[in-house]
C-alpha positions in Angstrom: 0.0 0.0 0.0 2.8 2.4 0.7 3.9 2.4 -2.9 0.4 3.1 -4.3 0.4 6.2 -6.4 -2.1 7.6 -8.9 -0.7 5.6 -11.9 -0.7 2.3 -10.0 -4.2 3.1 -8.7 -5.3 3.8 -12.3 -3.6 0.6 -13.6 -5.3 -1.4 -10.9 -8.7 -0.6 -12.6 -7.9 -3.4 -15.1 -8.3 -5.9 -12.2 -11.6 -7.3 -11.0 -11.3 -6.0 -7.5 -9.6 -3.0 -5.9 -6.3 -3.3 -4.2 -6.4 -4.6 -0.6 -6.5 -2.2 2.2 -8.1 0.8 0.5 -10.3 3.1 2.5 -14.0 3.1 1.7 -13.6 6.5 -0.1 -10.8 5.1 -2.3 -12.8 2.0 -3.0 -15.6 4.3 -4.1 -13.3 6.1 -6.5 -11.9 2.8 -7.7 -15.4 1.5 -8.6 -16.3 4.8 -10.2 -13.1 4.5 -12.3 -14.4 1.1 -13.5 -17.7 2.7 -14.5 -19.8 1.1 -11.6 -21.5 4.2 -10.2 -23.8 2.1 -8.0 -21.0 0.2 -6.3 -19.1 3.4 -5.9 -22.0 5.1 -4.3 -22.5 2.1 -1.9 -18.8 2.4 -0.8 -19.0 6.2 -0.4 -22.0 5.8 2.0 -20.4 3.1 4.2 -18.5 5.7 6.3 -19.8 9.2 6.8 -16.3 10.6 7.4 -15.1 13.7 5.5 -13.4 11.6 2.8 -16.6 9.5 2.2 -18.8 12.6 2.2 -16.4 14.3 -0.3 -16.5 11.4 -2.7 -20.2 11.1 -2.2 -20.5 14.8 -3.3 -18.4 14.1 -6.4 -20.5 11.0 -7.3 -23.8 13.0 -7.2 -22.2 15.8 -9.2 -21.0 13.3 -11.8 -24.5 11.8 -12.1 -25.9 15.3 -12.6 -27.7 15.7 -9.3 -26.3 19.1 -8.4 -28.5 19.8 -5.4 -27.6 16.5 -3.8 -23.9 17.1 -4.6 -24.1 20.5 -3.0 -25.6 19.0 0.1 -22.7 16.6 0.5 -20.1 19.3 -0.3 -21.6 21.3 2.6 -21.6 18.3 4.9 -17.9 17.8 4.4 -17.1 21.5 4.5 -15.9 21.8 1.0 -16.9 24.3 -1.7 -18.4 22.6 -4.8 -15.7 21.7 -7.3 -15.4 23.7 -10.5 -13.1 21.1 -12.1 -14.3 18.7 -14.8 -15.5 15.5 -13.2 -12.4 13.7 -14.6 -10.1 16.3 -13.0 -12.1 16.1 -9.7 -11.7 12.3 -9.7 -8.0 12.7 -10.1 -7.7 15.4 -7.5 -9.6 13.2 -5.0 -7.6 10.1 -5.8 -4.3 12.0 -5.3 -5.4 13.5 -2.0 -6.7 10.2 -0.6 -3.7 8.3 -1.8 -1.4 10.7 0.0 -3.3 9.7 3.3 -2.6 6.0 2.8 
């Protein structure tokens, strides 16, 4: 886990399961990266910590539910992102990987 960076995280998307030991928030981003929004949403909801709420906000923004996204941005104390959703995913992944 210590050697997990953004490129290795992206490369792991080719596998059937996320790398062992990821937080729920990183698992959510991983499933989203594979195109499974529902599984990503499940993982984001599993822990209502700031990281989970932040990924939850991103997921609702990505699905086009801006009011729900804004609710989750407020809950985690973050301003709504103005990045593209792809850039927001990358920013979130980098930040969460730094915490591993």
